[in-house]
C-alpha positions as CSV (number, residue, x, y, z in Angstrom):
1,M,89.5,125.9,95.7
2,K,91.1,125.9,99.1
3,A,90.3,122.2,99.6
4,L,91.7,121.4,96.1
5,R,94.9,123.3,96.9
6,A,95.2,121.6,100.3
7,Q,95.0,118.1,98.9
8,I,98.2,118.5,96.8
9,N,100.2,119.0,100.0
10,P,100.4,115.8,102.1
11,H,101.1,112.9,99.8
12,F,103.0,115.0,97.2
13,L,105.2,116.7,99.7
14,F,105.9,113.4,101.5
15,N,107.0,111.7,98.3
16,A,109.0,114.7,97.1
17,L,110.9,115.0,100.4
18,N,111.7,111.3,100.3
19,A,113.0,111.6,96.8
20,I,115.1,114.6,97.7
21,A,116.6,112.9,100.7
22,A,117.6,109.9,98.6
23,L,119.3,112.3,96.1
24,I,121.4,114.3,98.6
25,P,124.3,111.8,99.1
26,R,124.4,110.7,95.5
27,K,123.4,113.7,93.4
28,P,123.4,116.8,95.5
29,D,123.0,119.1,92.5
30,R,119.9,117.3,91.4
31,A,118.5,117.4,95.0
32,E,119.0,121.2,95.0
33,Q,117.3,121.6,91.7
34,T,114.3,119.5,92.9
35,V,114.1,121.6,96.0
36,E,113.8,124.7,93.8
37,Q,111.1,123.0,91.7
38,L,109.2,122.0,94.8
39,A,109.4,125.6,96.0
40,E,108.0,126.8,92.7
41,V,105.1,124.4,93.0
42,F,104.1,125.7,96.4
43,R,104.9,129.3,95.5
44,Y,102.3,129.0,92.8
45,T,99.7,127.7,95.1
46,V,100.3,130.4,97.7
47,R,100.4,133.2,95.0
48,R,97.2,132.0,93.5
49,A,95.5,131.4,96.9
50,D,92.8,134.0,96.3
51,R,92.6,133.8,92.5
52,E,90.4,131.5,90.5
53,W,91.7,132.4,87.0
54,V,95.2,132.1,85.5
55,R,96.7,132.4,82.0
56,L,97.2,129.0,80.4
57,A,101.0,129.7,80.2
58,E,101.1,130.1,84.0
59,E,99.3,126.9,84.6
60,I,101.5,125.0,82.2
61,E,104.7,126.3,83.9
62,F,103.2,125.2,87.2
63,V,102.5,121.7,85.8
64,R,106.0,121.5,84.4
65,S,107.4,122.2,87.9
66,Y,105.0,119.7,89.4
67,L,105.9,116.9,86.9
68,A,109.7,117.7,87.2
69,V,109.4,116.9,90.9
70,E,107.6,113.7,90.1
71,Q,110.3,112.8,87.6
72,T,112.8,113.0,90.4
73,R,110.7,110.4,92.2
74,F,110.1,108.1,89.2
75,G,113.4,108.6,87.4
76,E,113.6,107.0,84.0
77,R,110.1,105.5,84.5
78,L,108.4,108.8,83.7
79,R,108.6,110.7,80.4
80,V,106.7,114.0,80.0
81,Q,105.8,115.7,76.7
82,I,104.1,119.2,76.7
83,E,103.0,121.0,73.5
84,M,101.3,124.4,73.5
85,E,100.0,125.8,70.3
86,R,101.2,129.4,69.7
87,G,98.5,131.8,70.8
88,T,97.2,129.8,73.7
89,E,99.5,131.4,76.3
90,N,97.1,134.2,77.4
91,I,93.8,132.2,77.3
92,R,92.2,132.2,80.7
93,V,91.6,128.9,82.5
94,P,90.6,128.0,86.1
95,A,93.7,127.6,88.2
96,M,95.0,124.1,89.0
97,V,92.7,122.3,86.5
98,I,95.5,120.9,84.3
99,Q,97.6,120.1,87.4
100,T,94.7,118.0,88.8
101,L,94.6,116.0,85.6
102,A,98.3,115.5,85.6
103,E,98.2,114.4,89.2
104,N,95.5,111.9,88.4
105,A,97.7,110.5,85.6
106,I,100.5,110.1,88.1
107,K,98.5,108.5,90.8
108,H,96.2,106.2,88.8
109,A,98.5,105.4,85.8
110,I,102.2,106.0,86.2
111,A,102.4,104.8,89.8
112,L,100.7,101.5,88.9
113,M,103.1,100.7,86.0
114,R,106.4,98.8,86.1
115,G,107.7,100.0,82.7
116,L,108.0,103.4,81.1
117,G,105.1,105.8,81.8
118,V,104.4,108.7,79.4
119,I,102.3,111.8,80.1
120,R,101.4,114.0,77.1
121,I,99.9,117.4,77.6
122,S,98.7,119.5,74.7
123,A,96.8,122.7,74.2
124,C,95.4,124.1,71.0
125,H,92.7,126.7,70.1
126,G,90.4,128.3,67.7
127,D,87.2,129.9,69.0
128,R,87.6,127.4,71.9
129,V,90.6,126.1,73.7
130,L,91.2,122.3,73.9
131,V,93.6,120.9,76.5
132,S,94.3,117.2,76.7
133,V,96.2,115.1,79.2
134,A,97.0,111.6,78.0
135,D,98.9,108.7,79.7
136,N,99.8,105.1,78.7
137,G,98.5,103.6,82.0
138,P,95.8,101.0,82.5
139,G,92.9,103.3,82.2
140,F,89.7,103.9,84.2
141,G,88.8,100.4,85.0
142,G,87.1,99.6,81.7
143,H,85.4,103.0,81.4
144,A,84.7,103.4,77.6
145,G,84.7,107.2,77.6
146,G,82.3,110.1,77.4
147,N,81.3,113.0,79.7
148,S,80.3,111.1,82.9
149,L,82.9,110.7,85.6
150,P,84.7,107.4,85.4
151,E,84.7,105.0,88.3
152,S,88.1,103.8,89.5
153,P,88.9,101.3,92.3
154,S,91.7,103.6,93.4
155,G,89.4,106.6,93.8
156,T,90.0,109.3,91.1
157,G,86.7,110.9,92.1
158,Y,87.3,114.1,94.1
159,G,89.6,116.0,91.7
160,L,87.7,115.2,88.6
161,K,84.4,116.0,90.3
162,N,85.8,119.3,91.4
163,I,86.8,120.2,87.9
164,Q,83.4,119.2,86.5
165,E,81.5,121.2,89.1
166,R,83.7,124.3,88.5
167,F,83.3,124.1,84.8
168,S,79.5,123.8,85.2
169,A,79.4,126.8,87.5
170,Y,81.6,129.0,85.3
171,Y,80.6,128.0,81.8
172,G,77.4,126.0,82.0
173,A,77.0,123.9,78.9
174,A,79.8,125.8,77.1
175,A,82.5,123.7,78.9
176,V,83.0,120.0,78.2
177,L,85.1,117.5,80.2
178,R,85.7,114.2,78.3
179,F,87.3,110.9,79.1
180,R,88.2,108.2,76.6
181,R,90.4,105.2,76.0
182,D,92.3,105.2,72.7
183,A,92.7,101.5,72.0
184,A,95.0,102.1,69.0
185,S,97.7,103.9,71.1
186,A,96.7,102.2,74.4
187,T,96.4,105.6,76.1
188,T,93.8,107.2,78.4
189,V,92.9,110.7,77.4
190,V,91.2,113.3,79.6
191,S,90.5,116.6,77.9
192,F,88.5,119.7,78.4
193,E,87.2,122.3,76.0
194,L,86.4,125.9,77.0
195,P,85.6,129.2,75.4
196,A,88.9,130.8,74.4
197,V,88.8,134.0,76.5
198,V,92.0,136.0,76.4
199,D,93.1,137.3,79.8
200,S,93.7,140.9,78.8
201,A,94.4,141.9,82.4
202,G,97.4,139.6,82.6
203,S,95.5,137.5,85.2
204,E,96.3,140.0,87.9
């Protein structure tokens, strides 16, 4: 977990600071807002430094802040859509899992595109919780889909492998991490399905 948290810092912070610096002379109010969002991202990582589990609502808010900073960098090239089904807010998930999927979508899809990039995040539940992160990027280099880690020339490996290993350790066969390419909508979808355990302790 410490290695996963550390990897968000260098490239993300560098890009965010460059975007903020560019905004200061033209849009100082937007620059200030981005600084606050950036602070929220790192506040979350520090607050959760010794905690493995969070409520889904906490993780989603963290991802919102993370993607808001990235929207400052990409401008009109990035559109974000997030949908949470009512009742999913207090379901317990491993920290930074959704953020890792969103970061992969930015690095290996949106950053490679010239036109509009779209990231869609959704969460729904029954006896299990299903979270999906979809993007309209080029995909995993021809990977057709399934439960095995996709190979990518740009190196998606570490974050996805980390998620897969954590799921295996915590849930065994009860957790599923899937990758697929939806040809009809030209989107890449990475999703995970976990037992829907409510965090009755408020994740503290």
